[in-house]
N, C-alpha and C positions, 0 to 999 in steps of 0.2 A: 942962751940957745944957740947952737948953729942952726944952719936952713938942710940940716941931715938929716938933727936932730927932730924937729919938724916936722922935717915930712914923716919920717919916723911915727912920731907920737899921733899925724893923723892918721898914715895910716895903721896904722894900730885901735885909734880909736874908732875908725870906720870898718874894719873888721868886727870889733865888738859890736858893734852896730847890728849889723847884716846877720850876726852871731842871737842874738838878741832877738830882734827879726824873725829869723825861722822858725827858732820855738814858737817865737805867739803862734804865726800862720799854723804850722805844723799842727800845734794845740788844736787850733780854731780849724783844721784838716780835719782830726780826727778828734772827734768828740764820742764818749761815752756813753754806746747806745743799746738798746732792750730790743730784740724779737720775742714775743709773746706769738707761740704758738696751742691753742687753747682743742685740745679731742675733746671727743668724752670718752665713756669708761668701753668701749667698745677698740678704743684708737680711731674712729669713724670725725675729720677735719670738721670743725663747727663755726663756720662765715656768720657772721654777725652778733656775735659776742660780744656784747658790753665789756670795753676792760677796766678798768679803773690801778690805779700807782698809788700805791700811800707811804711814805717817806718814814710812819713808825707804825707801831698794834695799835694805840688806843685811835688814829686818824681812823685806820683798819675797823676798829670794831665799832667803832661811832658810828663808821662810812658819813665821813666829812673831811673837808681839807685836799680832796688828792688832787698828787700836784702831776697827773698829766692823764687823762681821759681815749680813749680810741675803739674802735668796731675790729674785730678780724673781716680781712678781705676774706675776699673766696678760694682763697690757700688755708686758712683758718687759723692768718698771722696779724697780730698788727703790730706797734711799730713806733718808740717811745725815744725819741731823740737827745744829745747833750743832756742825760742824767749825770749826778756826782757819783764817783763811787765808795756805795753801798749799799748797804742789803736796804731791798726796796717789800710791802706788803701788795698784794693782787686781789684786785674780786674778781670772778669774773662770771657772767648774767648770759643767760639766755634760756627766755622762759622758763620755767622751772627747774633749772638745770645748773647749778653754781659748786665754784668748787669750797664750798662752809667748810664743808667735814676733810678736806686734802690737804692737798700743799696748797700754803697761800703766803709761803715769805723767798724769793729772789737769795741764794746763796750773794757777797759781797760781789760785786761789779766788778769786772776788769774793766782798770783803765782803760782809753783809750781803745779801745774793741766794739762791739758790735756782739753784747753777750746773748745769748738764743738759753730759753728756758719751753719746757714745755707744760703747760696745765691742764690738767683732768676736770671735766664739769658729772657732772652725777645728781639725778635725779629722785627722789622719795617720794613717789605720786603713790594716793590708797590705793585696797587693792577690792578688787572687785569678786564678788562668789556668781 
């Protein structure tokens, strides 16, 4: 190999390494996230709501193996980071309010984005006369 060919090969390999490293950094800088806003049936935000994420319906139904848990902030939002690109089951509870009879599954998350979902929690108390 000539010296010129060696330089071209070195530059090519260096360029390839930069491309690979930048793709890896980009993937780390842009993780797949989920932001859940919890509301009651009247549309009021619900701060302090416990929110759990499950990867499958069986774990959701048995309330075991939650992959991440959190509480909603003062704006009724709970944030979950570095998730897989898939659908998740969501359990939201605050006192006797929950989402058991409503939406409990996200759509498949969009990769490298902050996906946003609203969850409605409702309560079914006893009637008094």
